[in-house]
C-alpha positions in Angstrom: 0.0 0.0 0.0 1.3 3.5 -0.9 0.1 6.8 0.5 -2.8 5.1 2.2 -4.4 3.6 -0.9 -4.1 0.3 -2.7 -1.8 -0.4 -5.6 -2.4 -2.6 -8.6 -0.1 -5.2 -6.9 -2.3 -5.1 -3.8 -5.3 -5.8 -6.0 -3.6 -8.7 -7.8 -2.3 -10.2 -4.5 -5.9 -10.2 -3.1 -6.8 -13.0 -5.5 -3.4 -14.4 -6.5 -3.4 -13.2 -10.1 -1.1 -11.2 -12.4 -1.4 -7.4 -12.4 -2.5 -7.5 -16.1 -5.7 -9.3 -15.0 -6.5 -6.3 -12.8 -6.0 -3.9 -15.8 -8.2 -6.1 -18.0 -11.0 -6.2 -15.4 -10.8 -2.4 -15.2 -10.8 -2.1 -19.0 -13.8 -4.4 -19.2 -15.7 -2.4 -16.6 -15.9 -5.1 -13.9 -14.6 -2.7 -11.2 -15.6 0.9 -10.7 -13.6 3.6 -12.5 -10.2 4.2 -11.0 -8.9 7.7 -10.2 -5.2 8.6 -10.4 -2.9 10.2 -7.8 -2.3 13.8 -9.1 1.3 13.7 -7.8 2.5 10.6 -9.7 -0.5 9.4 -11.9 -0.6 6.1 -10.1 -4.0 4.4 -10.0 -5.8 4.9 -6.7 -7.6 1.7 -5.7 -9.9 1.7 -2.7 -11.0 -1.2 -0.5 -14.2 -1.3 -2.5 -12.2 -1.8 -5.7 -10.4 -4.7 -4.0 -13.5 -6.4 -2.8 -15.4 -5.8 -6.0 -12.4 -7.3 -7.9 -12.6 -10.3 -5.7 -16.3 -10.7 -6.5 -15.7 -10.3 -10.2 -12.8 -12.7 -10.2 -14.9 -15.3 -8.3 -18.0 -15.0 -10.4 -16.7 -14.6 -13.9 -15.3 -18.1 -14.4 -16.6 -20.9 -16.7 -19.0 -22.7 -16.5 -22.1 -20.7 -16.3 -25.0 -23.2 -15.9 -28.0 -21.6 -17.6 -26.0 -18.8 -19.2 -23.5 -16.1 -18.3 -25.7 -13.0 -18.7 -27.1 -13.1 -15.1 -23.6 -13.4 -13.7 -22.3 -10.5 -15.7 -25.3 -8.4 -14.6 -24.7 -9.1 -11.0 -21.0 -8.1 -11.2 -22.0 -4.9 -12.9 -24.7 -4.2 -10.3 -22.2 -4.7 -7.5 -19.7 -2.5 -9.4 -22.3 0.3 -9.3 -23.1 -0.4 -5.6 -26.5 -1.8 -6.3 -25.9 -4.6 -3.9 -29.5 -5.6 -3.3 -29.9 -6.0 -7.1 -26.6 -8.0 -7.2 -28.0 -10.3 -4.4 -31.2 -10.8 -6.3 -29.3 -11.7 -9.5 -27.2 -14.1 -7.5 -30.4 -15.9 -6.5 -31.5 -16.0 -10.1 -28.1 -17.7 -10.9 -28.8 -20.2 -8.1 -32.1 -21.0 -9.7 -30.3 -21.6 -13.0 -27.9 -24.0 -11.3 -30.8 -25.9 -9.7 -32.6 -26.1 -13.1 -29.4 -27.5 -14.7 -29.1 -30.0 -11.9 -32.7 -31.1 -12.3 -32.1 -31.6 -16.0 -29.0 -33.6 -15.4 -30.9 -35.8 -12.9 -33.8 -36.2 -15.3 -31.4 -37.4 -17.9 -30.1 -40.1 -15.6 -33.7 -41.1 -14.8 -34.3 -41.5 -18.6 -31.1 -43.5 -18.9 -32.1 -45.8 -16.1 -35.5 -46.5 -17.7 -33.7 -47.2 -21.0 -31.4 -49.7 -19.3 -34.5 -51.3 -17.8 -36.0 -51.7 -21.3 -38.7 -49.1 -20.8 -37.7 -46.8 -23.6 -37.9 -48.6 -27.0 -38.4 -47.4 -30.5 -41.3 -48.9 -32.5 -40.0 -49.6 -36.0 -41.3 -51.8 -38.8 -38.0 -51.5 -40.7 -34.6 -49.9 -40.3 -34.3 -46.1 -40.9 -31.8 -44.2 -42.9 -29.7 -41.4 -41.4 -32.0 -38.8 -42.9 -35.1 -40.4 -41.4 -33.4 -40.7 -38.0 -32.3 -37.1 -38.1 -35.9 -36.0 -38.8 -37.3 -38.3 -36.2 -35.0 -37.1 -33.4 -34.7 -33.4 -34.5 -31.0 -33.8 -35.1 -28.8 -33.0 -38.0 -27.0 -35.7 -40.1 -23.7 -34.1 -39.1 -24.6 -34.6 -35.4 -25.3 -38.2 -36.0 -22.1 -38.7 -37.9 -20.2 -36.9 -35.2 -21.6 -39.1 -32.4 -20.6 -42.1 -34.5 -17.1 -40.8 -35.1 -16.7 -40.1 -31.3 -17.5 -43.8 -30.6 -20.8 -43.1 -28.9 -22.7 -45.5 -31.2 -21.9 -48.0 -33.9 -24.4 -48.2 -36.7 -24.7 -51.4 -38.8 -24.5 -51.0 -42.6 -26.6 -52.5 -45.4 -24.2 -55.0 -47.0 -25.7 -54.3 -50.4 -25.1 -50.5 -50.6 -23.2 -49.6 -47.4 -25.9 -47.3 -46.1 -26.4 -47.0 -42.4 -29.4 -48.9 -40.9 -30.8 -47.6 -37.7 -33.0 -50.2 -35.9 -34.7 -50.1 -32.5 -31.5 -50.6 -30.6 -29.7 -47.7 -32.3 -32.7 -45.4 -32.1 -33.0 -46.1 -28.3 -29.4 -45.4 -27.8 -29.5 -42.2 -29.8 -32.4 -40.9 -27.7 -30.3 -41.5 -24.6 -27.3 -39.8 -26.1 -29.4 -36.8 -27.1 -30.9 -36.5 -23.6 -27.5 -36.7 -21.9 -25.9 -34.2 -24.3 -28.8 -31.7 -23.9 -28.5 -32.1 -20.1 -24.9 -30.9 -20.2 -22.9 -34.1 -20.1 -19.8 -34.2 -22.3 -19.1 -36.7 -25.1 -16.2 -38.0 -23.0 -18.6 -38.7 -20.0 -21.2 -40.4 -22.3 -18.5 -42.5 -24.0 -17.2 -43.6 -20.7 -20.7 -44.8 -19.8 -21.4 -46.4 -23.1 -18.1 -48.3 -23.2 -18.8 -49.8 -19.8 -22.3 -50.8 -20.9 -21.0 -52.3 -24.2 -18.6 -54.4 -22.1 -21.4 -55.7 -20.0 -20.2 -54.1 -16.8 -22.5 -53.7 -13.9 -22.9 -49.9 -14.1 -24.1 -47.2 -11.8 -25.1 -44.6 -14.4 -24.6 -41.6 -12.1 -21.1 -42.8 -11.0 -20.1 -43.7 -14.6 -21.0 -40.3 -15.9 -19.3 -38.4 -13.2 -16.2 -40.6 -12.4 -13.3 -40.6 -14.9 -11.2 -43.7 -15.4 -7.8 -43.6 -13.6 -6.0 -43.3 -17.0 -8.5 -40.8 -18.4 -7.5 -37.2 -19.0 -10.1 -34.5 -18.1 -10.4 -32.1 -21.0 -13.7 -30.4 -20.1 -15.6 -29.5 -16.9 -18.6 -31.4 -18.2 -16.7 -34.6 -18.1 -17.8 -34.5 -14.5 -21.0 -32.5 -14.8 -22.6 -33.4 -11.5 -19.5 -32.5 -9.6 -19.2 -29.3 -11.6 -22.8 -28.3 -10.7 -22.0 -29.0 -7.0 -19.0 -26.7 -7.4 -21.3 -24.0 -8.9 -23.6 -24.1 -5.9 -20.6 -23.6 -3.7 -19.6 -20.7 -5.8 -23.1 -19.2 -5.4 -22.7 -19.2 -1.6 -19.2 -17.6 -2.0 -20.7 -14.9 -4.2 -23.4 -14.2 -1.6 -20.7 -13.9 1.1 -18.6 -11.5 -1.0 -21.7 -9.3 -1.7 -22.2 -9.1 2.1 -18.5 -8.0 2.4 -19.2 -5.1 -0.1 -22.4 -4.2 1.9 -20.3 -4.0 5.1 -17.8 -1.7 3.4 -20.6 0.7 2.4 -22.3 0.7 5.8 -19.1 1.3 7.8 
């Protein structure tokens, strides 16, 4: 601290980041405008700048279940000292997290019913890729992508080499679509499907959320349920930080 105010290094040290990150957050408007010392032109950061920077650094990190807009709005509201509004927006974000969690749980329920044989396609004859795309409201490229990623293996007509989608393939595709739409990554779904194809005794929830010991984690949705639990913990940390800002204003 210099001359009774905070420096950019003080700001960076508050969250353990590089000073350039502080400058970027200032440039992007995530903290209030910063005045300069008339004697040396150094930026003059206040305790409110520091605590607002902590809030922004905490809140503005991927993933954003349900969308980033509400998180961005709450950071901007706190920047402008509209802390009751920031708190209300944080609660909206909590609702988004809860909705994503409910969707993820519903996907597992659908998966379990499929494994129990309750979700079957009623087909008189195999379908082509175009027919399947229309039936499931998917694109042909999506179906080919899932096949390339190993999520499904589609038999071919020996006479012409065209894909033939029967009840087994249609059922599996429905499950994949539900899981993808619920936020699970291709890696998590592949992990599950490979175990099912081997005939393993599988707990779907654990399979989707627990990487193999030799599996590299490339994306947070490779462990989506764990990630959502982390987002709920972040919501509580955001609420706590908003309260810190309120205390600064009231004191």
